[in-house]
PDB file of N, CA, C and O in Angstrom:
ATOM      1  N   UNK A   1       0.823  -1.193   0.000  1.00  0.00           N
ATOM      2  CA  UNK A   1       0.000   0.000   0.000  1.00  0.00           C
ATOM      3  C   UNK A   1       0.866   1.256   0.000  1.00  0.00           C
ATOM      4  O   UNK A   1       0.557   2.233  -0.681  1.00  0.00           O
ATOM      5  N   UNK A   2       1.942   1.220   0.762  1.00  0.00           N
ATOM      6  CA  UNK A   2       2.824   2.382   0.820  1.00  0.00           C
ATOM      7  C   UNK A   2       3.431   2.686  -0.546  1.00  0.00           C
ATOM      8  O   UNK A   2       3.515   3.846  -0.949  1.00  0.00           O
ATOM      9  N   UNK A   3       3.851   1.646  -1.254  1.00  0.00           N
ATOM     10  CA  UNK A   3       4.470   1.836  -2.567  1.00  0.00           C
ATOM     11  C   UNK A   3       3.461   2.438  -3.543  1.00  0.00           C
ATOM     12  O   UNK A   3       3.816   3.284  -4.363  1.00  0.00           O
ATOM     13  N   UNK A   4       2.219   2.007  -3.456  1.00  0.00           N
ATOM     14  CA  UNK A   4       1.185   2.546  -4.344  1.00  0.00           C
ATOM     15  C   UNK A   4       0.951   4.029  -4.071  1.00  0.00           C
ATOM     16  O   UNK A   4       0.854   4.828  -5.003  1.00  0.00           O
ATOM     17  N   UNK A   5       0.860   4.393  -2.800  1.00  0.00           N
ATOM     18  CA  UNK A   5       0.661   5.800  -2.429  1.00  0.00           C
ATOM     19  C   UNK A   5       1.867   6.624  -2.853  1.00  0.00           C
ATOM     20  O   UNK A   5       1.708   7.732  -3.365  1.00  0.00           O
ATOM     21  N   UNK A   6       3.066   6.100  -2.646  1.00  0.00           N
ATOM     22  CA  UNK A   6       4.281   6.806  -3.033  1.00  0.00           C
ATOM     23  C   UNK A   6       4.334   6.983  -4.557  1.00  0.00           C
ATOM     24  O   UNK A   6       4.685   8.055  -5.049  1.00  0.00           O
ATOM     25  N   UNK A   7       3.983   5.919  -5.303  1.00  0.00           N
ATOM     26  CA  UNK A   7       3.979   6.006  -6.758  1.00  0.00           C
ATOM     27  C   UNK A   7       2.948   7.023  -7.243  1.00  0.00           C
ATOM     28  O   UNK A   7       3.210   7.767  -8.187  1.00  0.00           O
ATOM     29  N   UNK A   8       1.783   7.059  -6.606  1.00  0.00           N
ATOM     30  CA  UNK A   8       0.756   8.028  -6.977  1.00  0.00           C
ATOM     31  C   UNK A   8       1.223   9.452  -6.686  1.00  0.00           C
ATOM     32  O   UNK A   8       0.962  10.361  -7.474  1.00  0.00           O
ATOM     33  N   UNK A   9       1.902   9.651  -5.578  1.00  0.00           N
ATOM     34  CA  UNK A   9       2.410  10.972  -5.219  1.00  0.00           C
ATOM     35  C   UNK A   9       3.483  11.426  -6.204  1.00  0.00           C
ATOM     36  O   UNK A   9       3.500  12.584  -6.620  1.00  0.00           O
ATOM     37  N   UNK A  10       4.374  10.516  -6.574  1.00  0.00           N
ATOM     38  CA  UNK A  10       5.428  10.843  -7.536  1.00  0.00           C
ATOM     39  C   UNK A  10       4.809  11.177  -8.895  1.00  0.00           C
ATOM     40  O   UNK A  10       5.227  12.133  -9.549  1.00  0.00           O
ATOM     41  N   UNK A  11       3.821  10.398  -9.320  1.00  0.00           N
ATOM     42  CA  UNK A  11       3.160  10.659 -10.593  1.00  0.00           C
ATOM     43  C   UNK A  11       2.451  12.012 -10.567  1.00  0.00           C
ATOM     44  O   UNK A  11       2.508  12.768 -11.537  1.00  0.00           O
ATOM     45  N   UNK A  12       1.785  12.311  -9.454  1.00  0.00           N
ATOM     46  CA  UNK A  12       1.113  13.611  -9.324  1.00  0.00           C
ATOM     47  C   UNK A  12       2.104  14.758  -9.375  1.00  0.00           C
ATOM     48  O   UNK A  12       1.837  15.784 -10.002  1.00  0.00           O
ATOM     49  N   UNK A  13       3.242  14.595  -8.722  1.00  0.00           N
ATOM     50  CA  UNK A  13       4.265  15.638  -8.740  1.00  0.00           C
ATOM     51  C   UNK A  13       4.827  15.818 -10.148  1.00  0.00           C
ATOM     52  O   UNK A  13       5.062  16.944 -10.589  1.00  0.00           O
ATOM     53  N   UNK A  14       5.040  14.714 -10.846  1.00  0.00           N
ATOM     54  CA  UNK A  14       5.566  14.792 -12.209  1.00  0.00           C
ATOM     55  C   UNK A  14       4.584  15.508 -13.130  1.00  0.00           C
ATOM     56  O   UNK A  14       4.988  16.331 -13.952  1.00  0.00           O
ATOM     57  N   UNK A  15       3.308  15.200 -12.996  1.00  0.00           N
ATOM     58  CA  UNK A  15       2.296  15.881 -13.815  1.00  0.00           C
ATOM     59  C   UNK A  15       2.224  17.370 -13.486  1.00  0.00           C
ATOM     60  O   UNK A  15       2.058  18.200 -14.380  1.00  0.00           O
ATOM     61  N   UNK A  16       2.349  17.699 -12.222  1.00  0.00           N
ATOM     62  CA  UNK A  16       2.326  19.113 -11.822  1.00  0.00           C
ATOM     63  C   UNK A  16       3.496  19.871 -12.425  1.00  0.00           C
ATOM     64  O   UNK A  16       3.334  20.991 -12.909  1.00  0.00           O
ATOM     65  N   UNK A  17       4.664  19.268 -12.396  1.00  0.00           N
ATOM     66  CA  UNK A  17       5.840  19.914 -12.982  1.00  0.00           C
ATOM     67  C   UNK A  17       5.707  20.041 -14.487  1.00  0.00           C
ATOM     68  O   UNK A  17       6.100  21.057 -15.059  1.00  0.00           O
ATOM     69  N   UNK A  18       5.164  19.036 -15.130  1.00  0.00           N
ATOM     70  CA  UNK A  18       4.986  19.091 -16.582  1.00  0.00           C
ATOM     71  C   UNK A  18       4.015  20.205 -16.957  1.00  0.00           C
ATOM     72  O   UNK A  18       4.252  20.936 -17.918  1.00  0.00           O
ATOM     73  N   UNK A  19       2.926  20.338 -16.206  1.00  0.00           N
ATOM     74  CA  UNK A  19       1.946  21.390 -16.485  1.00  0.00           C
ATOM     75  C   UNK A  19       2.558  22.766 -16.254  1.00  0.00           C
ATOM     76  O   UNK A  19       2.320  23.693 -17.028  1.00  0.00           O
ATOM     77  N   UNK A  20       3.339  22.898 -15.198  1.00  0.00           N
ATOM     78  CA  UNK A  20       3.992  24.178 -14.907  1.00  0.00           C
ATOM     79  C   UNK A  20       4.981  24.516 -16.010  1.00  0.00           C
ATOM     80  O   UNK A  20       5.052  25.663 -16.452  1.00  0.00           O
ATOM     81  N   UNK A  21       5.732  23.543 -16.449  1.00  0.00           N
ATOM     82  CA  UNK A  21       6.716  23.768 -17.499  1.00  0.00           C
ATOM     83  C   UNK A  21       6.043  24.207 -18.795  1.00  0.00           C
ATOM     84  O   UNK A  21       6.549  25.096 -19.480  1.00  0.00           O
ATOM     85  N   UNK A  22       4.914  23.600 -19.141  1.00  0.00           N
ATOM     86  CA  UNK A  22       4.200  23.981 -20.357  1.00  0.00           C
ATOM     87  C   UNK A  22       3.693  25.418 -20.268  1.00  0.00           C
ATOM     88  O   UNK A  22       3.761  26.171 -21.239  1.00  0.00           O
ATOM     89  N   UNK A  23       3.190  25.785 -19.106  1.00  0.00           N
ATOM     90  CA  UNK A  23       2.724  27.164 -18.919  1.00  0.00           C
ATOM     91  C   UNK A  23       3.866  28.156 -19.041  1.00  0.00           C
ATOM     92  O   UNK A  23       3.704  29.236 -19.609  1.00  0.00           O
ATOM     93  N   UNK A  24       5.009  27.788 -18.509  1.00  0.00           N
ATOM     94  CA  UNK A  24       6.182  28.657 -18.593  1.00  0.00           C
ATOM     95  C   UNK A  24       6.635  28.805 -20.045  1.00  0.00           C
ATOM     96  O   UNK A  24       7.017  29.892 -20.478  1.00  0.00           O
ATOM     97  N   UNK A  25       6.590  27.712 -20.782  1.00  0.00           N
ATOM     98  CA  UNK A  25       6.976  27.760 -22.195  1.00  0.00           C
ATOM     99  C   UNK A  25       6.034  28.659 -22.979  1.00  0.00           C
ATOM    100  O   UNK A  25       6.474  29.457 -23.806  1.00  0.00           O
ATOM    101  N   UNK A  26       4.738  28.530 -22.720  1.00  0.00           N
ATOM    102  CA  UNK A  26       3.762  29.380 -23.408  1.00  0.00           C
ATOM    103  C   UNK A  26       3.995  30.849 -23.077  1.00  0.00           C
ATOM    104  O   UNK A  26       3.945  31.706 -23.959  1.00  0.00           O
ATOM    105  N   UNK A  27       4.248  31.134 -21.812  1.00  0.00           N
ATOM    106  CA  UNK A  27       4.482  32.516 -21.387  1.00  0.00           C
ATOM    107  C   UNK A  27       5.753  33.071 -22.032  1.00  0.00           C
ATOM    108  O   UNK A  27       5.785  34.224 -22.461  1.00  0.00           O
ATOM    109  N   UNK A  28       6.786  32.253 -22.095  1.00  0.00           N
ATOM    110  CA  UNK A  28       8.034  32.695 -22.717  1.00  0.00           C
ATOM    111  C   UNK A  28       7.820  32.974 -24.205  1.00  0.00           C
ATOM    112  O   UNK A  28       8.359  33.944 -24.738  1.00  0.00           O
ATOM    113  N   UNK A  29       7.050  32.141 -24.866  1.00  0.00           N
ATOM    114  CA  UNK A  29       6.781  32.354 -26.288  1.00  0.00           C
ATOM    115  C   UNK A  29       5.990  33.638 -26.500  1.00  0.00           C
ATOM    116  O   UNK A  29       6.263  34.387 -27.439  1.00  0.00           O
ATOM    117  N   UNK A  30       5.023  33.895 -25.646  1.00  0.00           N
ATOM    118  CA  UNK A  30       4.240  35.134 -25.757  1.00  0.00           C
ATOM    119  C   UNK A  30       5.121  36.352 -25.511  1.00  0.00           C
ATOM    120  O   UNK A  30       4.995  37.364 -26.201  1.00  0.00           O
ATOM    121  N   UNK A  31       6.010  36.254 -24.532  1.00  0.00           N
ATOM    122  CA  UNK A  31       6.910  37.371 -24.238  1.00  0.00           C
ATOM    123  C   UNK A  31       7.852  37.635 -25.417  1.00  0.00           C
ATOM    124  O   UNK A  31       8.141  38.784 -25.751  1.00  0.00           O
ATOM    125  N   UNK A  32       8.321  36.557 -26.037  1.00  0.00           N
ATOM    126  CA  UNK A  32       9.199  36.706 -27.194  1.00  0.00           C
ATOM    127  C   UNK A  32       8.462  37.353 -28.357  1.00  0.00           C
ATOM    128  O   UNK A  32       8.995  38.247 -29.014  1.00  0.00           O
ATOM    129  N   UNK A  33       7.239  36.903 -28.611  1.00  0.00           N
ATOM    130  CA  UNK A  33       6.445  37.501 -29.691  1.00  0.00           C
ATOM    131  C   UNK A  33       6.191  38.981 -29.434  1.00  0.00           C
ATOM    132  O   UNK A  33       6.264  39.802 -30.348  1.00  0.00           O
ATOM    133  N   UNK A  34       5.894  39.309 -28.186  1.00  0.00           N
ATOM    134  CA  UNK A  34       5.636  40.702 -27.832  1.00  0.00           C
ATOM    135  C   UNK A  34       6.897  41.554 -28.006  1.00  0.00           C
ATOM    136  O   UNK A  34       6.832  42.678 -28.505  1.00  0.00           O
ATOM    137  N   UNK A  35       8.032  41.012 -27.594  1.00  0.00           N
ATOM    138  CA  UNK A  35       9.296  41.743 -27.747  1.00  0.00           C
ATOM    139  C   UNK A  35       9.619  41.961 -29.221  1.00  0.00           C
ATOM    140  O   UNK A  35      10.113  43.022 -29.601  1.00  0.00           O
ATOM    141  N   UNK A  36       9.344  40.965 -30.043  1.00  0.00           N
ATOM    142  CA  UNK A  36       9.601  41.097 -31.478  1.00  0.00           C
ATOM    143  C   UNK A  36       8.704  42.176 -32.083  1.00  0.00           C
ATOM    144  O   UNK A  36       9.160  42.982 -32.894  1.00  0.00           O
ATOM    145  N   UNK A  37       7.440  42.192 -31.692  1.00  0.00           N
ATOM    146  CA  UNK A  37       6.521  43.215 -32.203  1.00  0.00           C
ATOM    147  C   UNK A  37       6.981  44.611 -31.777  1.00  0.00           C
ATOM    148  O   UNK A  37       6.937  45.556 -32.565  1.00  0.00           O
ATOM    149  N   UNK A  38       7.422  44.729 -30.523  1.00  0.00           N
ATOM    150  CA  UNK A  38       7.928  46.019 -30.041  1.00  0.00           C
ATOM    151  C   UNK A  38       9.168  46.446 -30.816  1.00  0.00           C
ATOM    152  O   UNK A  38       9.310  47.616 -31.170  1.00  0.00           O
ATOM    153  N   UNK A  39      10.062  45.504 -31.078  1.00  0.00           N
ATOM    154  CA  UNK A  39      11.282  45.823 -31.822  1.00  0.00           C
ATOM    155  C   UNK A  39      10.949  46.284 -33.243  1.00  0.00           C
ATOM    156  O   UNK A  39      11.558  47.222 -33.758  1.00  0.00           O
ATOM    157  N   UNK A  40       9.982  45.620 -33.867  1.00  0.00           N
ATOM    158  CA  UNK A  40       9.584  46.028 -35.219  1.00  0.00           C
ATOM    159  C   UNK A  40       8.977  47.427 -35.215  1.00  0.00           C
ATOM    160  O   UNK A  40       9.262  48.234 -36.100  1.00  0.00           O
ATOM    161  N   UNK A  41       8.148  47.710 -34.228  1.00  0.00           N
ATOM    162  CA  UNK A  41       7.539  49.042 -34.120  1.00  0.00           C
ATOM    163  C   UNK A  41       8.611  50.102 -33.910  1.00  0.00           C
ATOM    164  O   UNK A  41       8.571  51.163 -34.533  1.00  0.00           O
ATOM    165  N   UNK A  42       9.567  49.817 -33.036  1.00  0.00           N
ATOM    166  CA  UNK A  42      10.648  50.772 -32.774  1.00  0.00           C
ATOM    167  C   UNK A  42      11.530  50.968 -34.001  1.00  0.00           C
ATOM    168  O   UNK A  42      11.987  52.079 -34.269  1.00  0.00           O
ATOM    169  N   UNK A  43      11.767  49.890 -34.746  1.00  0.00           N
ATOM    170  CA  UNK A  43      12.576  50.005 -35.957  1.00  0.00           C
ATOM    171  C   UNK A  43      11.860  50.853 -37.004  1.00  0.00           C
ATOM    172  O   UNK A  43      12.488  51.666 -37.682  1.00  0.00           O
ATOM    173  N   UNK A  44      10.554  50.667 -37.135  1.00  0.00           N
ATOM    174  CA  UNK A  44       9.785  51.486 -38.077  1.00  0.00           C
ATOM    175  C   UNK A  44       9.844  52.961 -37.685  1.00  0.00           C
ATOM    176  O   UNK A  44      10.024  53.827 -38.541  1.00  0.00           O
ATOM    177  N   UNK A  45       9.695  53.243 -36.401  1.00  0.00           N
ATOM    178  CA  UNK A  45       9.746  54.632 -35.933  1.00  0.00           C
ATOM    179  C   UNK A  45      11.131  55.233 -36.165  1.00  0.00           C
ATOM    180  O   UNK A  45      11.247  56.391 -36.567  1.00  0.00           O
ATOM    181  N   UNK A  46      12.176  54.454 -35.915  1.00  0.00           N
ATOM    182  CA  UNK A  46      13.540  54.945 -36.124  1.00  0.00           C
ATOM    183  C   UNK A  46      13.807  55.204 -37.604  1.00  0.00           C
ATOM    184  O   UNK A  46      14.459  56.184 -37.963  1.00  0.00           O
ATOM    185  N   UNK A  47      13.300  54.323 -38.452  1.00  0.00           N
ATOM    186  CA  UNK A  47      13.473  54.507 -39.897  1.00  0.00           C
ATOM    187  C   UNK A  47      12.770  55.772 -40.366  1.00  0.00           C
ATOM    188  O   UNK A  47      13.325  56.544 -41.148  1.00  0.00           O
ATOM    189  N   UNK A  48      11.554  55.982 -39.890  1.00  0.00           N
ATOM    190  CA  UNK A  48      10.815  57.196 -40.258  1.00  0.00           C
ATOM    191  C   UNK A  48      11.548  58.445 -39.786  1.00  0.00           C
ATOM    192  O   UNK A  48      11.650  59.426 -40.523  1.00  0.00           O
ATOM    193  N   UNK A  49      12.056  58.409 -38.559  1.00  0.00           N
ATOM    194  CA  UNK A  49      12.770  59.566 -38.021  1.00  0.00           C
ATOM    195  C   UNK A  49      14.046  59.835 -38.811  1.00  0.00           C
ATOM    196  O   UNK A  49      14.371  60.989 -39.091  1.00  0.00           O
ATOM    197  N   UNK A  50      14.770  58.776 -39.172  1.00  0.00           N
ATOM    198  CA  UNK A  50      16.004  58.953 -39.946  1.00  0.00           C
ATOM    199  C   UNK A  50      15.705  59.516 -41.333  1.00  0.00           C
ATOM    200  O   UNK A  50      16.452  60.353 -41.840  1.00  0.00           O
ATOM    201  N   UNK A  51      14.622  59.063 -41.939  1.00  0.00           N
ATOM    202  CA  UNK A  51      14.247  59.583 -43.262  1.00  0.00           C
ATOM    203  C   UNK A  51      13.896  61.059 -43.179  1.00  0.00           C
ATOM    204  O   UNK A  51      14.244  61.836 -44.068  1.00  0.00           O
ATOM    205  N   UNK A  52      13.210  61.444 -42.115  1.00  0.00           N
ATOM    206  CA  UNK A  52      12.848  62.858 -41.942  1.00  0.00           C
ATOM    207  C   UNK A  52      14.085  63.720 -41.742  1.00  0.00           C
ATOM    208  O   UNK A  52      14.184  64.812 -42.302  1.00  0.00           O
ATOM    209  N   UNK A  53      15.027  63.231 -40.944  1.00  0.00           N
ATOM    210  CA  UNK A  53      16.268  63.978 -40.715  1.00  0.00           C
ATOM    211  C   UNK A  53      17.057  64.096 -42.019  1.00  0.00           C
ATOM    212  O   UNK A  53      17.616  65.152 -42.312  1.00  0.00           O
ATOM    213  N   UNK A  54      17.104  63.027 -42.792  1.00  0.00           N
ATOM    214  CA  UNK A  54      17.834  63.069 -44.064  1.00  0.00           C
ATOM    215  C   UNK A  54      17.188  64.058 -45.028  1.00  0.00           C
ATOM    216  O   UNK A  54      17.887  64.787 -45.731  1.00  0.00           O
ATOM    217  N   UNK A  55      15.872  64.086 -45.065  1.00  0.00           N
ATOM    218  CA  UNK A  55      15.162  65.034 -45.932  1.00  0.00           C
ATOM    219  C   UNK A  55      15.449  66.466 -45.507  1.00  0.00           C
ATOM    220  O   UNK A  55      15.705  67.333 -46.344  1.00  0.00           O
ATOM    221  N   UNK A  56      15.405  66.707 -44.206  1.00  0.00           N
ATOM    222  CA  UNK A  56      15.706  68.052 -43.698  1.00  0.00           C
ATOM    223  C   UNK A  56      17.149  68.457 -44.012  1.00  0.00           C
ATOM    224  O   UNK A  56      17.411  69.604 -44.373  1.00  0.00           O
ATOM    225  N   UNK A  57      18.082  67.510 -43.871  1.00  0.00           N
ATOM    226  CA  UNK A  57      19.493  67.806 -44.160  1.00  0.00           C
ATOM    227  C   UNK A  57      19.684  68.117 -45.641  1.00  0.00           C
ATOM    228  O   UNK A  57      20.453  69.011 -45.994  1.00  0.00           O
ATOM    229  N   UNK A  58      18.994  67.391 -46.500  1.00  0.00           N
ATOM    230  CA  UNK A  58      19.099  67.650 -47.943  1.00  0.00           C
ATOM    231  C   UNK A  58      18.549  69.025 -48.288  1.00  0.00           C
ATOM    232  O   UNK A  58      19.117  69.740 -49.114  1.00  0.00           O
ATOM    233  N   UNK A  59      17.442  69.390 -47.651  1.00  0.00           N
ATOM    234  CA  UNK A  59      16.862  70.721 -47.907  1.00  0.00           C
ATOM    235  C   UNK A  59      17.798  71.825 -47.431  1.00  0.00           C
ATOM    236  O   UNK A  59      17.956  72.850 -48.094  1.00  0.00           O
ATOM    237  N   UNK A  60      18.414  71.603 -46.277  1.00  0.00           N
ATOM    238  CA  UNK A  60      19.347  72.594 -45.746  1.00  0.00           C
ATOM    239  C   UNK A  60      20.562  72.726 -46.660  1.00  0.00           C
ATOM    240  O   UNK A  60      21.031  73.836 -46.916  1.00  0.00           O
ATOM    241  N   UNK A  61      21.069  71.604 -47.148  1.00  0.00           N
ATOM    242  CA  UNK A  61      22.223  71.642 -48.060  1.00  0.00           C
ATOM    243  C   UNK A  61      21.860  72.349 -49.364  1.00  0.00           C
ATOM    244  O   UNK A  61      22.660  73.119 -49.895  1.00  0.00           O
ATOM    245  N   UNK A  62      20.669  72.094 -49.878  1.00  0.00           N
ATOM    246  CA  UNK A  62      20.217  72.758 -51.105  1.00  0.00           C
ATOM    247  C   UNK A  62      20.115  74.261 -50.893  1.00  0.00           C
ATOM    248  O   UNK A  62      20.539  75.042 -51.745  1.00  0.00           O
ATOM    249  N   UNK A  63      19.555  74.668 -49.758  1.00  0.00           N
ATOM    250  CA  UNK A  63      19.440  76.096 -49.441  1.00  0.00           C
ATOM    251  C   UNK A  63      20.820  76.738 -49.306  1.00  0.00           C
ATOM    252  O   UNK A  63      21.039  77.853 -49.779  1.00  0.00           O
ATOM    253  N   UNK A  64      21.747  76.032 -48.661  1.00  0.00           N
ATOM    254  CA  UNK A  64      23.100  76.579 -48.490  1.00  0.00           C
ATOM    255  C   UNK A  64      23.810  76.697 -49.834  1.00  0.00           C
ATOM    256  O   UNK A  64      24.534  77.664 -50.070  1.00  0.00           O
ATOM    257  N   UNK A  65      23.609  75.733 -50.703  1.00  0.00           N
ATOM    258  CA  UNK A  65      24.232  75.795 -52.035  1.00  0.00           C
ATOM    259  C   UNK A  65      23.658  76.956 -52.838  1.00  0.00           C
ATOM    260  O   UNK A  65      24.390  77.648 -53.546  1.00  0.00           O
ATOM    261  N   UNK A  66      22.354  77.168 -52.728  1.00  0.00           N
ATOM    262  CA  UNK A  66      21.730  78.292 -53.440  1.00  0.00           C
ATOM    263  C   UNK A  66      22.253  79.615 -52.899  1.00  0.00           C
ATOM    264  O   UNK A  66      22.526  80.537 -53.667  1.00  0.00           O
ATOM    265  N   UNK A  67      22.393  79.714 -51.584  1.00  0.00           N
ATOM    266  CA  UNK A  67      22.896  80.936 -50.979  1.00  0.00           C
ATOM    267  C   UNK A  67      24.345  81.183 -51.407  1.00  0.00           C
ATOM    268  O   UNK A  67      24.730  82.321 -51.676  1.00  0.00           O
ATOM    269  N   UNK A  68      25.139  80.125 -51.469  1.00  0.00           N
ATOM    270  CA  UNK A  68      26.535  80.281 -51.902  1.00  0.00           C
ATOM    271  C   UNK A  68      26.607  80.715 -53.365  1.00  0.00           C
ATOM    272  O   UNK A  68      27.428  81.555 -53.732  1.00  0.00           O
ATOM    273  N   UNK A  69      25.745  80.138 -54.190  1.00  0.00           N
ATOM    274  CA  UNK A  69      25.704  80.532 -55.597  1.00  0.00           C
ATOM    275  C   UNK A  69      25.302  81.998 -55.740  1.00  0.00           C
ATOM    276  O   UNK A  69      25.883  82.730 -56.541  1.00  0.00           O
ATOM    277  N   UNK A  70      24.315  82.419 -54.968  1.00  0.00           N
ATOM    278  CA  UNK A  70      23.880  83.810 -55.003  1.00  0.00           C
ATOM    279  C   UNK A  70      24.999  84.744 -54.547  1.00  0.00           C
ATOM    280  O   UNK A  70      25.192  85.818 -55.117  1.00  0.00           O
ATOM    281  N   UNK A  71      25.725  84.332 -53.525  1.00  0.00           N
ATOM    282  CA  UNK A  71      26.830  85.163 -53.014  1.00  0.00           C
ATOM    283  C   UNK A  71      27.950  85.298 -54.045  1.00  0.00           C
ATOM    284  O   UNK A  71      28.521  86.376 -54.211  1.00  0.00           O
ATOM    285  N   UNK A  72      28.260  84.203 -54.733  1.00  0.00           N
ATOM    286  CA  UNK A  72      29.290  84.259 -55.768  1.00  0.00           C
ATOM    287  C   UNK A  72      28.862  85.138 -56.929  1.00  0.00           C
ATOM    288  O   UNK A  72      29.656  85.922 -57.449  1.00  0.00           O
ATOM    289  N   UNK A  73      27.612  85.009 -57.333  1.00  0.00           N
ATOM    290  CA  UNK A  73      27.103  85.843 -58.425  1.00  0.00           C
ATOM    291  C   UNK A  73      27.052  87.318 -58.042  1.00  0.00           C
ATOM    292  O   UNK A  73      27.299  88.185 -58.879  1.00  0.00           O
ATOM    293  N   UNK A  74      26.732  87.607 -56.779  1.00  0.00           N
ATOM    294  CA  UNK A  74      26.667  88.984 -56.335  1.00  0.00           C
ATOM    295  C   UNK A  74      28.072  89.591 -56.251  1.00  0.00           C
ATOM    296  O   UNK A  74      28.249  90.790 -56.469  1.00  0.00           O
ATOM    297  N   UNK A  75      29.049  88.774 -55.939  1.00  0.00           N
ATOM    298  CA  UNK A  75      30.423  89.265 -55.831  1.00  0.00           C
ATOM    299  C   UNK A  75      31.054  89.475 -57.201  1.00  0.00           C
ATOM    300  O   UNK A  75      32.052  90.188 -57.309  1.00  0.00           O
ATOM    301  N   UNK A  76      30.504  88.879 -58.238  1.00  0.00           N
ATOM    302  CA  UNK A  76      31.105  89.003 -59.580  1.00  0.00           C
ATOM    303  C   UNK A  76      30.768  90.305 -60.220  1.00  0.00           C
ATOM    304  O   UNK A  76      31.193  90.567 -61.346  1.00  0.00           O
TER     305      UNK A  76
END
């Protein structure tokens, strides 16, 4: 009788650990998916910001080139 009770207790403990492990795996997978989605969102925002800065820099360079051309023509 003791061996049967001990075997039942061991089996119950093993099932409990297996269920806990599965829940942990599911939670880890959800956390990974969420982190990936956040990284993609942040990358999109960074790309948009970099494109805006590049556009502004190009406009500033164009304006400076026009001003330099005007200054050279005025000095001639």
